[in-house]
N, C-alpha and C positions, 0 to 999 in steps of 0.2 A: 076255092073248093075245099070242103072239109073231107073227113075221112071216117068210114066206119070199118072197124075191124071185128072179124068174126073168127071164133074157134071152131075148126071144123073136124069131125070125126066121122068115118064112114058108118054111121048108125043112124036109127030115126032121130035121135036128138039132134044130131049134127045136121041132118037134112033139114029138120025144122028151124035150127038156128041159121042155117044158110038162107033159107026162103025169107025169114024175117029179115035178116041183114040186107038182103037184096031190097025188099021193101022199104027199109030205113034209108038206104043209100039213094033210091029213087026220090022219096020224100025230101030228102036233105040235099039233093043234087050233089051228092058226095060220091067220092071213090071208095070202092071196096077192096079191103085187103083180107083175105082168107088165109088163115093160118092152120097148118096141120103140123103138129110138134110131136116128134118122137124122142124119147131119152136116149135111145141108141143102145149099145152093149150087145150082149151075146145073142139076145133075142132079136135084135133088128139085123138079120143077115140078108145075104143077096136076094133070097126069094121074098122076104118081107119088104125090101127095098122096092123090087120090081111091082110087087102087089100095091103099095103105097103110091108109086107113080102112076100105076094105072088108074087107081081110084081119083087122083088129083087131075089126071087127064080127062075123067068123067066130069068132074067139077068144072074145068075150063070149058068144056062144051057146052054144059049147062048154062054157063054165065055168059057164052058168046051171044045168046039171043035175049038176054035179060035186061038190055039197054042202060047198063051202068058200065062205068070205066072200072076195071078190076086188075087186081094183082094177087097172084097165088104163091104163097111161101110155104114150102116144105122143109121143115127144120129137123135136123138130127144133130144136137149139139150137146147133149147130155143134161139138158136143163130139165126141171119140171115144165110141163106144157103151160102152166099159168105164169111161170116167169117169161116164157117166149111170147106168150100173148101180151102181157104187160109191156115187155121190152119194144115189140113191133107197134104197140099203140102209142107209147111215148115217142118213138123214133118218128112216127107219122103225125104227130099232135092230133091223135083221134079224139073225135066228139063223142064216139059211143063204142062200147065193145058189146058185142052179143056172143052168148054161149047158150048151149042147150044142155039142161040137166032133167 
């Protein structure tokens, strides 16, 4: 089974990327890994963490009925989101990375 990795942000671009990644995971009979990355620091306080977790719980609920195996990763490691996305893709031997721009 292959893997499709998607970079997710709670914006229209992120929603579009997630929808396309679900389609690709179905087409490829692949596992979907959703990555939501934050740099952290003083801007990512307890309120921001709570909001981010709430948003990712919404993604989990959306994926429950999508018919694909999935994993949701919320990262706050101080890296650029692109670095986290590539790192997760490499660790999962992903065949496709989906982003929304």
